C-alpha positions as semicolon CSV with decimal commas, in nm:
position;residue;x (nm);y (nm);z (nm)
1;M;-1,612;-0,856;-0,243
2;D;-1,801;-0,837;-0,558
3;T;-1,683;-0,623;-0,841
4;N;-1,900;-0,338;-0,722
5;E;-1,759;-0,358;-0,380
6;F;-1,393;-0,372;-0,494
7;L;-1,450;-0,048;-0,742
8;K;-1,593;0,135;-0,432
9;H;-1,319;0,068;-0,221
10;A;-1,036;0,059;-0,501
11;R;-1,176;0,447;-0,583
12;R;-1,150;0,512;-0,199
13;A;-0,769;0,349;-0,209
14;L;-0,693;0,579;-0,521
15;C;-0,790;0,871;-0,363
16;D;-0,596;0,803;-0,044
17;I;-0,279;0,743;-0,252
18;A;-0,354;1,087;-0,435
19;E;-0,402;1,283;-0,130
20;Y;-0,127;1,129;0,061
21;Y;0,148;1,221;-0,197
22;E;-0,056;1,568;-0,219
23;D;-0,009;1,634;0,119
24;M;0,352;1,509;0,160
25;P;0,515;1,873;0,205
26;D;0,281;1,915;0,514
27;K;0,385;1,596;0,688
28;A;0,681;1,546;0,928
29;P;0,891;1,312;0,758
30;H;0,968;1,088;1,080
31;S;0,714;0,928;1,297
32;T;0,680;1,034;1,675
33;V;0,565;0,697;1,810
34;K;0,773;0,457;2,069
35;P;0,876;0,109;2,005
36;G;0,600;-0,116;2,072
37;Y;0,322;0,141;1,989
38;L;0,140;-0,116;1,756
39;Y;0,171;-0,391;1,960
40;R;-0,052;-0,220;2,194
41;L;-0,310;-0,095;1,948
42;L;-0,375;-0,444;1,799
43;P;-0,583;-0,730;1,905
44;L;-0,410;-1,030;2,057
45;E;-0,563;-1,252;1,821
46;A;-0,718;-1,233;1,449
47;P;-1,096;-1,167;1,443
48;E;-1,310;-1,459;1,403
49;E;-1,531;-1,277;1,130
50;P;-1,396;-1,061;0,834
51;E;-1,402;-0,676;0,918
52;S;-1,549;-0,445;0,687
53;F;-1,329;-0,237;0,461
54;D;-1,401;0,076;0,658
55;A;-1,310;-0,081;0,965
56;I;-0,951;-0,183;0,786
57;H;-0,911;0,160;0,645
58;N;-0,998;0,340;0,971
59;D;-0,704;0,094;1,128
60;M;-0,480;0,191;0,849
61;E;-0,535;0,563;0,915
62;T;-0,533;0,549;1,288
63;K;-0,274;0,282;1,386
64;I;-0,060;0,262;1,064
65;V;0,001;0,580;0,901
66;P;0,109;0,744;1,241
67;G;0,428;0,474;1,253
68;I;0,538;0,538;0,893
69;T;0,843;0,741;0,807
70;H;0,751;0,914;0,475
71;W;1,062;0,828;0,258
72;Q;0,895;1,032;-0,061
73;S;0,909;1,362;0,157
74;G;1,134;1,624;0,024
75;N;1,206;1,720;0,413
76;F;1,327;1,345;0,467
77;F;1,720;1,372;0,514
78;G;1,747;1,030;0,328
79;W;1,516;1,129;0,017
80;Y;1,515;0,864;-0,202
81;P;1,302;1,014;-0,536
82;A;1,268;0,689;-0,699
83;S;1,127;0,466;-0,436
84;N;0,809;0,477;-0,554
85;S;0,612;0,672;-0,854
86;F;0,269;0,691;-0,972
87;P;0,335;0,460;-1,286
88;A;0,530;0,217;-1,049
89;M;0,174;0,174;-0,863
90;L;0,002;0,164;-1,157
91;G;0,253;-0,124;-1,272
92;D;0,181;-0,299;-0,940
93;M;-0,183;-0,307;-0,978
94;Y;-0,180;-0,464;-1,312
95;S;0,086;-0,697;-1,158
96;S;-0,160;-0,794;-0,897
97;M;-0,455;-0,834;-1,112
98;F;-0,279;-1,109;-1,336
99;S;-0,065;-1,254;-1,023
100;V;0,083;-1,518;-1,266
101;P;0,359;-1,763;-1,139
102;G;0,600;-1,698;-1,392
103;F;0,843;-1,964;-1,310
104;N;0,872;-2,145;-1,656
105;W;0,728;-2,058;-1,973
106;I;0,422;-2,281;-1,986
107;C;0,294;-2,141;-1,674
108;S;0,237;-1,774;-1,833
109;P;0,433;-1,722;-2,159
110;A;0,405;-1,320;-2,175
111;A;0,529;-1,340;-1,811
112;T;0,831;-1,554;-1,862
113;E;0,922;-1,384;-2,209
114;L;0,902;-1,013;-2,073
115;E;1,115;-1,129;-1,778
116;T;1,376;-1,268;-2,030
117;V;1,386;-0,931;-2,285
């Protein structure tokens, strides 16, 4: 995946995230899938060749999302309003961008000192 393709798919992912939260009040908070539902939907073996992002996105929408409990929904009995937020998601994106091991100072002075402070 080159930079242009990354940007294309990242924009789509950002729109998906925004729409997910925008539509949250209309979602039933609990999934209606039955145990084992995903096992029957997934192939028994990993693909030999990489799949397109469009195929992965489609799998997420059709196979994963139906089995999600929407913890951020105000309609969910066990509502935890701080389990995620837009600022936290942006922080996760920057953390993923750097992806530095911070196990000692020489590996990443900023990461190590930030954790200490």
